[in-house]
N, C-alpha and C positions, 0 to 999 in steps of 0.2 A: 912836198910830202916824201916820206921815206919809203913808201911802197908797202907799208904794213897795213893789212886790211883786218878789220875786226868783223867777225860774223856773229850774228845773233844765234843763241842756242836753238837747237831744233826743238820745236814744241812737242814733237812726237817722241823725243828721246826717252822720256820716262816710260811711255807706253811700250816702245820697242824694247827697252831694257827689261821691263817686267815680262814681256812676251818671251824674250830670249831666256830669262831665268826660269820661267814657268815651263819651258821645254824640257828641263831636266826631270826625269821620272822620280828621283828621290825627293826633289823639291815639291813636286805635286803631292806625293804621298804624305810627306811631313806636314804640308799646309792643310791637307784634308784631314789628317789626324788632329791637328791643332783646332781646326774649325769644328770638327765633330765633337771633340771633348768640350769645347766651349758650349756647343748646343746641348750636350748631355748635362753640363753644369746648370744651364738655364732650366732644363726639364726637371732635373733632380731638386733644384732649389724651389721651383714652383710646387712640386709634389710635397716637399717638406713643409713649406709654408701653408699649403692647402690642408695638410693634415691637422693643423692647429696645435701640434705638439712642439713646434719649433717657431722661432721668430728670427727676423733678420738680425744678424750680428753687427752689421754696420749701422751705427746710430744715425749717420747722415742720410742713409738710404731707406731706413726703416719705414718712415711715414710715406715716402714716395712709392716704395715697393708694395705697401699695404693698399694704397689708394689707386695706383696706376702701374700694376705689375708689367703689363705689355710694353709700356714706355721704357721702364728700367731694363727689362730683358732685351728689348730691341736695341737700346743704346749699348748694352754690353756686347751684343753680337756685332754691332756696327764698329765698336771700338776694337774688337778682335780683328775684323777685316782691315781696318785702318792700320793696326799694328803690323799685320802681314804685309800690306802694301809698302809701308815705310821700310820694313826689314828687307823685303825683296828689292827695293830700289837702292839700298846701300851698295856701294861697290866693295863687296866682300869677296874674298877668294872662295872657291867652291867648298873646300873642306871647312873653313870657318863658318860659312853660311849654313852648311849641313849641320855642324855642331850646334850653332845657335838655334836653328829650327828644331833640332832634336831636343834641346833643353826646353824650349817653349812647349813642345808637344808633351813631353814627360811631365813638366811642371803643371800643365793644365789638366792633367789627370787627377791631381790631388783633390780638387773640389768635388767633382762628381762621384769619385770613389768614397770620399768621406761622407758626403750626403747620403749615398746609397747605404753605407754601413750604418749610419745613424738611423735611417728609416727602418732598417731591418732589425735594429736593436742591438747591434754588436758594439756600438760605441756610445 
């Protein structure tokens, strides 16, 4: 043998990586803004659909949203959490991670703001 040892990856490495990234205050704030806007999107979409003035724009989800809205909205929130976990687990430099999280947080504002403006009659 040449003396080279191969070690198995640490099973807690992903968890410890997420914990160390989560320790940054700006990361926490941006993640919470992203998740809050996703929740606001779910709430505003539910209110819009419940008003009967609007219908689901995605034809693939329209039937499922009408029949099982909690399943669709729960899946949307779960997908948002999974996106954050994947994003935080990537080995990105601090500034790039902050820029990407900021982009996700700002982009996720579009749907709840649009839904609210439509409900209020401005759009």
